[in-house]
Structures are given as C-alpha cells and as structure tokens.
N, C-alpha and C positions, 0 to 999 in steps of 0.2 A: 302609489308610493308605499302604502302599508304592506302590500304584497311583496314589494322589493325588500322591505325590512324583515318580514316574517319568513318568506321563502325566496331568497335571492334569485335562484335559477328561474322559477316561475315568473317572478317579478320582471326580470330582464327580458324574458320571452314576451311578456305582455307589452312592455315598453317598445320592444322592437316591432311588434305587430302594429302598435298605435303610431309610432313616430319614425319608422324606417323611411317612408317616402319623404318626409320633411328633411331628415338628416341627409338622405341621398341627394336631394335637390340643393341643399346648402353647400355640401362638399363639392358636388359637380360644378355648380356655378363658380366656385372659387378656384378650382384647380383643373378643370377640363381642358384648358388651353395648353397645358404643358404635361399632361399625364394621360395614361391609358385608362380604360374602363376598369381594369383590374386594380389600378392604383386608387381609383375612386372607391371601389368596393372595399378595399383594404382599410382605407381611411374611415369609412363608415363603421366597419367592425371595430376599429380602434376607438371610435367615439363611444360605442356601447360598452366596450371593455373599460374605458375610463369611468363611465357612469357606474358600472358595477363595482369598480374599485373604490369609488368615492361615495358609495351609497349611504354610509353612515354619517357623512359630513354634509349631505344635501340639506339646506335650510330653506324650506318653502315659505318661510316668513319674509324672505327677500324677493320672492317672485314665484312664478308658476314653474312647474316641472317642464313644460313645453319651452319656456324661455331659457331655462337652465340647459336643456338639451341643445337648443339652438346655439347658445354661447359656446358650449363644448365643441360642437361641430365646426363652428367658425374658427375656433382656436386650433383645432387639430388640422384643418385645411391650411391655415396660414402657416402652421408649423411645418407641414409637408412642403409647402411652397418654399419656405426659407431653407429647409434642408436641401432641397433640390438646387437652389441657387448657390448654396455653399459648396456643394459637390462640383458644380460646373466651374465655379471660380477658384476651387482649390487646386487646380492644375498649375498655378503659379507657385514657385518654390518659396520656402520660408525665407531664404536669404534675400530674395528679390523684394519681399514685402516688409521684412523686419526693420524697425527703426529703433536704435538703441536709446535708452533713457538719456544718455548724454547728448545725442543728436536731437532728441525731442525736446528736452528741457520743459520749463513751465509753459512756454508759448504753445507747444504741441497740445497740451492738455486744454489750455484756454481755447485754442482753435477748435478742438473737438467739441467743447461745450458750446461755443458760439455756433458751430455747424448744426448741432442738435437743436438749439433754440431756433435757429433760422428755419430748419426743416419743420419744426412744430408750428411756427408762424405761418409758413406757406400752406401747410395742410389745413390750418384753421381758416385761412383766406379762401382756399379752394372750396371748403365746405360752405362758405357764404354764397358761392355762385349758384347753389341750388341744383336740383336734379333736372335732367340727367347729366348736365355739364360737369358737376363735381365727380360723379362716378366715372365718367369718361376720362377725365384728367388723372384721377387716381389710378385707374386701370392702365393708362398709357405710361405714366411716369413712375408710379410707385411699384406696380406689379409688372411693368415692362411688357404689356400685352401689345400685340400688333394691331394695327387698324382693322385688318380683316377679322381677327379674333374678336375684338370688341364689337364690331358691327354684327357679326354672326350671333354672339351671345346676347346682345341687347335687342336684336331684331330690327336694326336700322341699317341704312346704306353706308358704305365706306366713305363716300364723299361727305356725308353728314357728320360722321365721326371727325374727319379732318377739319371741317369747318368749325365744329364745336371746340376742337383742340386749339385751333388758331384764335378764335374769338376769346376763349377762356384764357389763353396766354396773354392776349392783349389786355383783358380786364385785370388780370393779376399784375401785369406790368404797371398799369395805372394805379392800382391799389398800393403797390410797393413804391410808387413815386418815380418810376422809370419813364423813359420816352417810348414812343410808339414805333420807332424804327428798328425792327429786328428783334 
C-alpha cells in the first residue's frame, strides 16, 4: 500500500502481481455465464484501474487491502452484468414503457416501494436457507442463470440444481405463509 502511495505505477504493478488471480476468479465466477473471456479480462483491468484512481481514498483501518480489492472486483462484475441486462432490455421503445406522472399517481410510487421491500424480504429469507441453496436460488432468479450454467459453475449435476430450486421455493413459500400447491 505504501508503494502505491509513493510510486503509483510500481504499486499498481505489485498489486496486479499479487492479486490478479484472485480478481480474475471473482470476476469470472460472476460474469462468465454471459460474457466472453475478453469481457472478463477487460473487467479485471477496470478493477485495477479503479483501485489506481481511488488509491488516496483507500482506508486500511476498515479492512485489508485484499478485502478491498475483492469488493471492487465484485462491484465491477455486478455493474457489467447490470449494464448487459440494460442493453438487452433496452430494445423496447420509450413510448412502450413510459408511464406519465398522471397515470402513475401516488399509488405507483407506493407500489414501487412495496415491491422493493418485498424483494428485500425475499432475499433475506433466501439467505436463511444456507449454502448452497441460497446461492442457487439467487443465481437462478436474481442473475437469471440457466440450470446448466449454475450446475457447471458450481460443479454439481443439473438435476441437483433443479431439485434444490424446487425445495428452496417450497421452503420460501412456507416461510411466506403460502400453500404448498404450485
């Protein structure tokens, strides 16, 4: 860290030497299902560029440099994922999706807030299921990964993924007070 402050170029080279593998694995695990090897490599470079840009703001009192780098890598990968989804969904015209303030009214804002709270509640419940069930459900429904992709990345069989998704949904349904039928 001191080298990064005194000689930024040499410092970032040293960090890349030490942490490139970790960053590459974090990014690859987050985005490999929908991106190319070049996309992964570009995202890794973006991670180190971000560290270089923020070098003066890094506070090691809050944690280790390794943890800081891991967080930046996760955020960059998630950002890339979100930008890809926005590009794919942006083919719908503005007129098709725009709702005027008059049409929306207060209930539209309230509905959006309720939806956000509901999503947060469900994510919280998913996390109570424990690993690997919670990871599988988040990959399936939050990141919209296919069963095949999840199975491949986690090193388990496809039918195991499907069973865990089904059982996890049933557990969530019970936790939310719903019935077991469908």
